[in-house]
N, C-alpha and C positions, 0 to 999 in steps of 0.2 A: 179920386187923382187917376188919371190921366200920363200915359207914357208918350212920349219922340219918341220914334223907332228909328236908329240910321243907322245903316250900311258901311264894310270896309267896302276895300276895290277886293278883291277875293270875293266873296259873296253875289257882284253884280255883273262878276265875270263868268263864274258858275249856271248863274242866273240867265244871264242871257245866248248858254250856250247849249240850253236845257230847251224843249220844245215849251213850247205859249202852254200848252195842257199843264205840265210839272212846276214853270214857276209861277205862273200864277197856281194851284194849289200850295202852291210852299208858302210863296208870301201872305198868302189868306189865313193859312193855320196859325205864321207868326204874328200878322197883325190883331188874329180875333185873341190869343191865346195869350200876348204881349201886353196887350196895348194899357190895359183895364190892371193885372193881376203882372207883376215882373217873377213872382216865382210863383204859376203853377203846381199843385198836387204833381204833378206827372213828371216836371223839371227837375233834373239831377244837377249835385252841385257834382264839380271835376275837383277832387281831393289830387293836390300839388300845385294849384295852378288859384291859382287869389284872383276871390271873385266869380270864378268861371261856373255857369253853370251852362246845363246845356236841357233841348226838348226834343224829341224822337218824334218826324214827319214821313212816318211810312218807312223807308230804307235809307233817310237824309236825316240826317242832323245837324241839328244849328247851334256853334256855342255864342255866350253875350255873356256881355258885363251889365254890369245896372250899377250909376248913378247916380243915385239918392237924390245930391243937391241942386242938380240940373234937371230932374225927373227923365232922364234917358236911357234907352239903352240903344248899346252899339252892340247890332251882331256880325261879329269878323271868320268863323269858317261854318262855311255852309259848303255838309259832302255828304257821300255817300259813309255808311257807317265804316266798312271799315277802312277807308280813309281817312276818314276826322281826326283822331285818334294819333 
């Protein structure tokens, strides 16, 4: 089962402000990691937030929610580790 990946405003704005190399690396990692497996072994559940997971992409973190009924993943925050939490 494949999942569609959508992005909120914050991740789009963040990626536009990064270099093309960094943006491409982040997007490639998200696509290859989450498209077929929404909760890979390196994903962590964020305690205190309902249904929020995070994946690590080098110094960056991506927070996302999974909608199993629509087979959709919504990435709502991408930022450096120290600013994401």
